[in-house]
C-alpha positions, 0 to 999 in steps of 0.5 A, a space after each residue: 771156341 764154339 764148334 761151327 755147325 752148318 745151317 741145316 744141322 744147327 736148325 735141327 739141333 736147336 729146334 729139337 726141343 720143340 719136337 722132343 717129348 717133355 721129361 717123362 717118368 724117370 727123367 730128371 732135371 736140374 734147378 737151372 733153366 740153362 742146363 735143362 734147355 741144353 737137355 731138351 735140345 739134346 746136348 745132354 742126354 734127355 733123361 738127364 742122367 750119367 753126366 760126366 765132366 767131359 760131357 758137360 764141357 762139350 754140351 756147354 761149349 757146343 750149345 751156348 759157347 761157355 768155357 771148359 773152366 765153368 763147366 768143370 766147376 759145375 761138373 766137379 760140384 755135381 760129382 761132390 753132391 752124390 750121396 755117400 760116394 766121394 769117388 763118383 765119376 758121373 752125376 744126374 741133373 737132379 743131384 744139383 737140387 741139393 740146397 745150397 750145394 752146389 748151385 741151388 740157392 735161395 732168392 732166385 729169379 724163378 724158383 721158391 726158397 727152400 723153406 717155402 712150398 714144401 721144399 720145392 726149390 727146383 720147379 719153375 715158379 711163374 709168379 716169382 719170375 713175373 716179379 723179376 720181369 716187372 723190373 724191365 718195365 716194358 723195355 725190350 732188352 735188359 741191362 746190367 742196371 736193370 738186372 741188378 735191380 731185379 735181383 731178389 732180396 734175401 728172405 728173413 730166414 736166409 743167411 746171406 753168405 759169400 757163396 750165395 752172393 756169387 750164386 745169386 749175382 752169377 745166376 743173371 750174369 750167365 744168362 745175360 752173357 749167353 743171351 746177350 752182349 758179353 761186354 755190355 750186359 744187354 740181352 733181349 727180354 724175350 730170350 730170357 722169357 723163352 729160356 725160363 718159361 719154355 725151357 729152350 734156347 730162343 733160336 727160333 726168335 733169332 738168338 745165336 750162340 755168342 761168338 765170344 766165349 763166357 768163362 769164369 773170368 768174364 762171368 766174374 767181371 759181370 758179377 762185379 758190374 752187377 754188384 756195383 750197379 746194385 750198390 750192395 755190400 759184399 758179405 764177409 765170411 
């Protein structure tokens, strides 16, 4: 359940990204706009370092009402990504940039593939994101069918595995669930633009944390709904 904040504290918390400095020397960020937005708002330490699973659970719950099960999976994968330290108890957001593990993958909505752009698979790419927005066709709100069509196709150098299937569909499932309607998958396009392009939560634009919590079960349902709308064969493996 999301922690309720009084209006003054909520305005200060969600508005923090507009006044806080951008990542500076030594600060790190992940390949995910959502985690980076939480960092810019102060739910995660601004330097993006020394994250633990409890820190991630609290940040996702307090900031966007995402459940502990999802946060634990992301946090656990982050710990496993620490080079040569299987007993690590904390990780940095930059550790999540590792290709194909734990959450980075090709054919994403706003980043280049790993084999392109000198391996920069973590920086926001306006051209790629603009091509995804084009599927909205000028409408104000995206939906499951629109989001399914906006899914980038896998390049010829990419092997489409079940892991990539989950991650590619899950990328949109999480932002639709958090920025819009958990049941029907309708989310304002403006909210997605703010999140991806400005790396902040669109509180000023009217967004509020959803009252219904997203978790692994609800995200799984959203992934299957997107796949059904797309009509894509689930890869074997």
